[in-house]
Kinemage of the C-alpha trace (Angstrom):
@kinemage 1
@onewidth
@group {chain A} dominant
@subgroup {mainchain}
@vectorlist {calphas} color= white
{ca met a 1} P -7.268 -57.472 10.413
{ca ser a 2} L -4.558 -54.870 10.783
{ca pro a 3} L -5.332 -51.180 11.315
{ca ile a 4} L -3.828 -50.453 7.893
{ca ser a 5} L -6.131 -53.026 6.255
{ca val a 6} L -9.170 -51.623 7.997
{ca arg a 7} L -8.215 -48.122 6.942
{ca gly a 8} L -7.507 -49.330 3.433
{ca phe a 9} L -10.990 -50.815 3.032
{ca ala a 10} L -12.525 -47.711 4.547
{ca val a 11} L -10.688 -45.565 2.064
{ca ala a 12} L -11.738 -47.926 -0.771
{ca ser a 13} L -15.363 -47.617 0.216
{ca ala a 14} L -15.132 -43.850 0.524
{ca thr a 15} L -13.371 -43.561 -2.818
{ca ala a 16} L -15.905 -45.821 -4.552
{ca val a 17} L -18.811 -43.831 -3.141
{ca thr a 18} L -17.116 -40.611 -4.221
{ca ala a 19} L -16.536 -41.997 -7.715
{ca val a 20} L -20.168 -43.095 -8.038
{ca gly a 21} L -21.365 -39.735 -6.785
{ca ser a 22} L -19.154 -37.894 -9.237
{ca val a 23} L -20.360 -39.929 -12.233
{ca val a 24} L -24.004 -39.661 -11.261
{ca gly a 25} L -23.586 -35.975 -10.605
{ca val a 26} L -22.122 -35.378 -14.041
{ca ala a 27} L -24.896 -37.425 -15.722
{ca ser a 28} L -27.705 -35.616 -13.896
{ca gly a 29} L -26.252 -32.103 -13.728
{ca ser a 30} L -26.578 -32.128 -9.913
{ca thr a 31} L -25.114 -29.291 -7.844
{ca ala a 32} L -23.437 -31.972 -5.694
{ca gln a 33} L -20.563 -32.098 -8.201
{ca thr a 34} L -18.568 -29.506 -6.200
{ca asn a 35} L -18.930 -31.480 -2.968
{ca asp a 36} L -17.935 -34.689 -4.760
{ca ala a 37} L -14.798 -33.039 -6.114
{ca glu a 38} L -13.799 -31.841 -2.649
{ca ala a 39} L -14.356 -35.317 -1.226
{ca ala a 40} L -12.235 -36.804 -3.996
{ca val a 41} L -9.342 -34.483 -3.047
{ca ala a 42} L -9.615 -35.516 0.581
{ca asp a 43} L -9.663 -39.189 -0.364
{ca ser a 44} L -6.619 -38.807 -2.588
{ca thr a 45} L -4.740 -37.381 0.436
{ca leu a 46} L -5.719 -40.397 2.538
{ca leu a 47} L -4.839 -42.728 -0.335
{ca ala a 48} L -1.254 -41.461 -0.319
{ca asp a 49} L -0.763 -42.853 3.218
{ca ile a 50} L -1.690 -46.404 2.195
{ca pro a 51} L 0.943 -48.924 1.065
{ca ala a 52} L 1.288 -49.331 -2.703
{ca gly a 53} L -0.334 -52.782 -2.857
{ca gln a 54} L -3.453 -51.644 -1.059
{ca gln a 55} L -3.569 -48.469 -3.137
{ca ala a 56} L -3.955 -50.660 -6.236
{ca gln a 57} L -6.901 -52.460 -4.616
{ca val a 58} L -8.575 -49.191 -3.740
{ca gln a 59} L -8.064 -47.792 -7.232
{ca thr a 60} L -9.393 -50.996 -8.807
{ca ala a 61} L -12.524 -50.836 -6.665
{ca ser a 62} L -13.063 -47.222 -7.687
{ca leu a 63} L -12.668 -47.957 -11.390
{ca thr a 64} L -15.047 -50.907 -11.125
{ca gln a 65} L -17.702 -48.694 -9.591
{ca gln a 66} L -17.203 -46.092 -12.298
{ca ala a 67} L -17.496 -48.761 -14.987
{ca asn a 68} L -20.741 -50.031 -13.429
{ca val a 69} L -22.247 -46.566 -13.362
{ca gln a 70} L -21.223 -45.968 -16.971
{ca ala a 71} L -22.710 -49.322 -17.992
{ca ile a 72} L -26.031 -48.419 -16.344
{ca ala a 73} L -26.062 -45.075 -18.149
{ca ala a 74} L -25.274 -46.791 -21.471
{ca asp a 75} L -28.086 -49.296 -20.945
{ca ala a 76} L -30.544 -46.488 -20.230
{ca ser a 77} L -29.448 -44.631 -23.361
{ca ala a 78} L -29.758 -47.772 -25.492
{ca lys a 79} L -33.249 -48.433 -24.104
{ca lys a 80} L -34.307 -44.885 -24.917
{ca asp a 81} L -32.952 -45.200 -28.468
{ca ala a 82} L -34.770 -48.512 -28.935
{ca glu a 83} L -38.046 -47.019 -27.728
{ca glu a 84} L -37.650 -44.059 -30.089
{ca ser a 85} L -36.903 -46.370 -33.031
{ca ala a 86} L -39.967 -48.467 -32.202
{ca arg a 87} L -42.124 -45.335 -32.014
{ca lys a 88} L -40.899 -44.122 -35.418
{ca ala a 89} L -41.425 -47.560 -36.972
{ca ala a 90} L -44.981 -47.710 -35.623
{ca ala a 91} L -45.740 -44.218 -36.960
{ca lys a 92} L -44.351 -45.107 -40.395
{ca ser a 93} L -46.379 -48.315 -40.474
{ca ala a 94} L -49.553 -46.410 -39.584
{ca val a 95} L -48.963 -43.917 -42.402
{ca glu a 96} L -48.316 -46.709 -44.916
{ca lys a 97} L -51.489 -48.535 -43.867
{ca lys a 98} L -53.511 -45.335 -44.202
{ca glu a 99} L -52.116 -44.669 -47.681
{ca ala a 100} L -52.809 -48.265 -48.740
{ca ala a 101} L -56.396 -48.021 -47.480
{ca glu a 102} L -56.937 -44.730 -49.310
{ca lys a 103} L -55.519 -46.178 -52.541
{ca ala a 104} L -57.721 -49.255 -52.223
{ca ala a 105} L -60.778 -47.046 -51.728
{ca glu a 106} L -59.839 -44.922 -54.742
{ca asp a 107} L -59.281 -48.029 -56.889
{ca ala a 108} L -62.650 -49.430 -55.813
{ca lys a 109} L -64.350 -46.137 -56.673
{ca glu a 110} L -62.680 -46.050 -60.078
{ca arg a 111} L -63.681 -49.651 -60.824
{ca ala a 112} L -67.276 -48.864 -59.905
{ca glu a 113} L -67.270 -45.809 -62.173
{ca ala a 114} L -65.729 -47.803 -65.005
{ca lys a 115} L -68.378 -50.490 -64.600
{ca ala a 116} L -71.137 -47.885 -64.670
{ca ala a 117} L -69.595 -46.207 -67.713
{ca ala a 118} L -69.276 -49.536 -69.526
{ca ser a 119} L -73.007 -50.083 -69.144
{ca arg a 120} L -73.710 -46.872 -71.079
{ca asp a 121} L -73.910 -46.778 -74.854
{ca ala a 122} L -75.152 -44.379 -77.494
{ca ser a 123} L -78.756 -45.284 -76.721
{ca ser a 124} L -78.332 -43.746 -73.267
{ca phe a 125} L -78.311 -40.298 -74.870
{ca pro a 126} L -80.940 -38.660 -77.086
{ca val a 127} L -80.016 -38.495 -80.755
{ca gln a 128} L -79.638 -34.990 -82.145
{ca ser a 129} L -78.925 -33.574 -85.558
{ca ser a 130} L -75.876 -31.779 -84.196
{ca tyr a 131} L -73.984 -31.408 -80.926
{ca thr a 132} L -72.068 -28.598 -79.296
{ca thr a 133} L -68.669 -29.124 -77.699
{ca ala a 134} L -70.238 -28.669 -74.259
{ca gln a 135} L -72.825 -31.378 -74.981
{ca ile a 136} L -70.159 -33.791 -76.207
{ca gln a 137} L -68.027 -33.180 -73.140
{ca ala a 138} L -71.064 -33.694 -70.896
{ca met a 139} L -71.625 -37.091 -72.541
{ca ala a 140} L -67.982 -38.018 -72.089
{ca arg a 141} L -68.014 -37.072 -68.395
{ca gln a 142} L -70.834 -39.543 -67.835
{ca met a 143} L -68.940 -42.329 -69.568
{ca val a 144} L -65.341 -41.761 -68.468
{ca pro a 145} L -64.221 -42.494 -64.863
{ca ser a 146} L -63.554 -39.204 -63.055
{ca gly a 147} L -59.964 -40.166 -62.278
{ca gln a 148} L -59.301 -40.641 -65.999
{ca trp a 149} L -61.154 -37.612 -67.271
{ca thr a 150} L -58.247 -35.179 -67.610
{ca cys a 151} L -56.149 -37.681 -69.567
{ca phe a 152} L -59.075 -38.599 -71.794
{ca ser a 153} L -59.864 -34.944 -72.439
{ca asn a 154} L -56.236 -34.152 -73.263
{ca ile a 155} L -56.173 -36.768 -75.992
{ca val a 156} L -59.414 -35.538 -77.563
{ca asp a 157} L -58.177 -31.940 -77.371
{ca his a 158} L -55.063 -32.823 -79.352
{ca glu a 159} L -56.701 -35.208 -81.806
{ca ser a 160} L -59.847 -33.307 -82.834
{ca ser a 161} L -60.519 -30.336 -80.535
{ca trp a 162} L -63.776 -32.159 -79.636
{ca ser a 163} L -65.095 -32.140 -83.197
{ca tyr a 164} L -66.935 -35.416 -83.842
{ca thr a 165} L -66.823 -34.777 -87.594
{ca ala a 166} L -63.111 -33.880 -87.771
{ca thr a 167} L -61.498 -35.480 -90.830
{ca asn a 168} L -57.823 -35.683 -91.683
{ca pro a 169} L -57.575 -34.679 -95.371
{ca ser a 170} L -54.453 -36.775 -95.899
{ca ser a 171} L -55.182 -40.038 -94.095
{ca gly a 172} L -58.938 -39.939 -93.742
{ca ala a 173} L -58.754 -40.422 -89.954
{ca tyr a 174} L -62.137 -39.473 -88.546
{ca gly a 175} L -63.935 -38.248 -85.463
{ca leu a 176} L -63.072 -37.321 -81.899
{ca phe a 177} L -60.229 -39.836 -81.733
{ca gln a 178} L -59.130 -39.702 -85.363
{ca ala a 179} L -59.801 -43.391 -85.835
{ca leu a 180} L -58.125 -44.790 -88.965
{ca pro a 181} L -60.128 -45.859 -90.753
{ca gly a 182} L -63.146 -44.234 -89.139
{ca ser a 183} L -65.222 -47.315 -89.880
{ca lys a 184} L -63.460 -49.032 -86.987
{ca met a 185} L -65.981 -47.333 -84.752
{ca ser a 186} L -68.814 -49.315 -86.310
{ca ser a 187} L -67.920 -52.071 -83.847
{ca val a 188} L -69.745 -49.963 -81.257
{ca gly a 189} L -72.536 -48.532 -83.393
{ca ser a 190} L -73.562 -47.996 -86.966
{ca asp a 191} L -74.102 -44.304 -86.288
{ca trp a 192} L -70.402 -43.722 -85.633
{ca gln a 193} L -70.228 -40.872 -88.172
{ca thr a 194} L -72.966 -38.763 -86.591
{ca asn a 195} L -73.204 -39.758 -82.939
{ca pro a 196} L -70.440 -38.543 -80.595
{ca ala a 197} L -71.653 -40.905 -77.845
{ca thr a 198} L -70.795 -43.849 -80.110
{ca gln a 199} L -67.373 -42.386 -80.769
{ca ile a 200} L -66.747 -41.797 -77.061
{ca lys a 201} L -67.704 -45.384 -76.284
{ca trp a 202} L -65.310 -46.640 -78.958
{ca gly a 203} L -62.461 -44.324 -77.893
{ca leu a 204} L -62.720 -45.344 -74.235
{ca asn a 205} L -62.762 -49.035 -75.164
{ca tyr a 206} L -59.743 -48.522 -77.402
{ca met a 207} L -57.680 -46.786 -74.697
{ca asp a 208} L -58.600 -49.377 -72.085
{ca ser a 209} L -57.906 -52.390 -74.283
{ca arg a 210} L -54.653 -51.130 -75.835
{ca tyr a 211} L -53.074 -49.176 -72.980
{ca gly a 212} L -54.993 -50.129 -69.863
{ca ser a 213} L -56.581 -46.730 -69.254
{ca pro a 214} L -56.903 -43.232 -70.761
{ca cys a 215} L -54.065 -42.004 -68.541
{ca glu a 216} L -51.744 -44.728 -69.815
{ca ala a 217} L -52.788 -43.799 -73.352
{ca trp a 218} L -52.059 -40.135 -72.623
{ca ser a 219} L -48.594 -41.012 -71.280
{ca phe a 220} L -47.884 -42.821 -74.547
{ca trp a 221} L -49.238 -39.894 -76.561
{ca gln a 222} L -46.977 -37.426 -74.752
{ca ala a 223} L -43.940 -39.548 -75.563
{ca asn a 224} L -44.879 -40.257 -79.199
{ca his a 225} L -47.499 -37.665 -80.245
{ca trp a 226} L -49.777 -40.448 -81.393
{ca tyr a 227} L -51.498 -43.332 -79.677
């Protein structure tokens, strides 16, 4: 091998090492960047003494090394991005599972309350000659699932203000839920005119059977002002 060839390969190696050092230095923020720049200047001076054909080989080797370093950096960045995406996906999945479990527990609780409420009827409460609003509401709380209470109460507030003897002078609608005719409530008990517990039982059954729940009935009421 000729002295020029030997020198050419030496310069190629030096240039490639310098190029790799420069790229790595830039990526890592190393203080060696200044030294790499000085070495690059020295190499460019040596490169000028090499014949044009060998200069091309040296430059190609340098560019190849730079490309390799850049490819490694790109792979590392892509791996980091993939790991971050996987972490976020796992966190989102955990949150969704937690929410689903909480909803299932709430649904189970509501079903249990509804089952317990369904087992109650007017005979579960002592018969009185009259009832206060507080007593009627206390009865209703024992019969209506807690998650449905606010909706149920809203309907009664608007329909009768919790008066179990409320009567519409025009239509004859009667009771807590303004049943029309009031005799509909006899399907639950013959004492529908005087016993608020019977009316509550009927009203809850009506909302569940027609709308699915008191809250669904309340949504309909808000849109139509009747149910």
